[in-house]
N, C-alpha and C positions, 0 to 999 in steps of 0.2 A: 589365390582364388580371385576371380573377377565377381563384383557385386554390382547389382544394378539398383538405382535409387528411384523413389517415387515421391511425390509432393503430398500436401495435405489434401488433396482431391484424389489421391491414389495413383496419378498419372505419372508415367516414367518421363523424367525430367531431363533425360540424356545424360545423367551422370554415371560414370562408370569408373571403378577404381579397383585397386588391388588390395587385398589384406591377407594376412596369415591365415591359413586354414584352422590353426587352432584358437584364432581369437574369437570371440562372440561377435554375432552379426550386429553392425550398427542399427540404429532405428530406422525404419522406413527402407530397409534394402533386403534383397534376395539374390542368391546365386543363380536364379533361374533367368535366362535370357528373355527379354520381351520379344514379342514377334515383330517383324519388320513392318513399318508403316509407310505409307505414301501419302502425298497430298495433305488432307486435313485429319486423316486417320490419326488416332493416338492409341497407345497402350496403357491399359488401366489395370492395377493389382486388384485381385478380388479377395486376398487373404490368403489363397492357396495357389493361384495361378494367374497368368496375364490373360487380359482378354482385350481383342481390338475393337476399337469402336470407330464409327465412321468420322466422327468429330468429337472435340472436347465438349463434355458437358457444360451448361451454363454455371459459372462460379456463384455458389451459393453465399448470400450475404452473411458476414459475421453477425452473430448474434449480439444485441446491445447489452453492454454490461449491467449488472444488477446495481445501479448506481447507491441506492440508498443504504445498502450495508457497507459498501466502499467508503462512502462519505462518512459514515458513523465511525468507521474503524480509523479513518484518517483524523477526524476530529479528536478520539480518544488519544492517539499518539500524540497530537499537538498539546492537548490538555494535561497530559502527564509528563510533558517533557521538561517542565521546570522553568523558572523565571530568574531574573538577576534584578535585585533591588537595592540600589546603593552599593553596588559592588559585592552584595551578599547573595550567593545563589540560594535559591529556595526550591526545594522540591515540590513537585504538584501531583505526585502519585496519590491515590486515594487515602492511604494511611495517613500521609504527611497533611493533606487537606483537613483531616480530621483533628489531627494535633494543633494546626493553625487556628481552627475554628473554636476549639476547646480552649486555647490560650486567650483567644480574642474575646469569649465570652467572660472569662475570668478578669481581663484587662478591662473590659466595659463595667464591671462591677466594682474594681479597685484601682483606683488611678495610681497607687502606690506600688502596685504589683510589678515584679520584674521577671522575666523568663530568661533561663538559661537556656539558649537555643543552640543545639549542636550543629555545626557545620562541618566541613571536611577538613579544615584546618583547626578545629577544636570549637571549644564553647565560647559564645558570645553573651553577654547580658543585653537584654532588649527592655527598656522600661514599657509600661502599659501603653503609651502613646505610639511607639514604634511598633508593638504587637499589632494594633488596631490598623496601623498603616500597611504592615505585612499582610494581615488578613484580607484587607480591602484590595491590595495588588494581587493577591491569589484569586479573589473573587472575581476581579476584573478580568483577569486572564482566562479564567474558566468561561466567564460569561462571553469574551470575544471569540473563543473557540466554538462556543454553541451559535453565536451570531453568523459565523463564517459557515458552520453546517447549514443554517437556514438559508444562507444566500445560495450555496451549492444545491440544495433542494430545490429552490425556486428555479434554478438553470435547468433542472431536470424537468420540471413542470412545463417550462417554456421552451424546452428543446435546445438550449444553448450550451448545455454541458459538453465539457471536452475532457479528455484525460489529463491534460496538462493542468486543468483547473484544480485537480485534486491536491497539487503541491503548491499552489499559489495562495497568498492572501491569508495565511495562518499567522496568528500573533508569534512574535519571537521570545 
């Protein structure tokens, strides 16, 4: 069976291909042949039939992305991606941040405190001073993520934001 395809403006795009009649129709296709066109005429799919237009309609501009939620989502991904401190991987998901902050609170009150910290390779003992360094590193990572989010929001306000910027400049 021959299929005729249309683009995102529902205009026939000259693509014609054969498929098995038992297969489902691919997206934006119909077995109904478009009308013959000449000159500037185009065929547009109405949803149930082709219609002939004297010329292609003006291309509508793509809507601007809703940048703020996209930026916030990307910030959260970076925030919870984890860090490495002195070769020790440290998770930065919300639960891990609570555990780190709780341990730091204890270490700040008791310089003799030693934390048994679970890693992928097993447990390591972290003395109070290292617990505080770890908590600061996690806090710095999170703050760096929010700083990048603020930079991107400023780019939205001044109109310089691009899609590529969403994946650039995040702390590693």
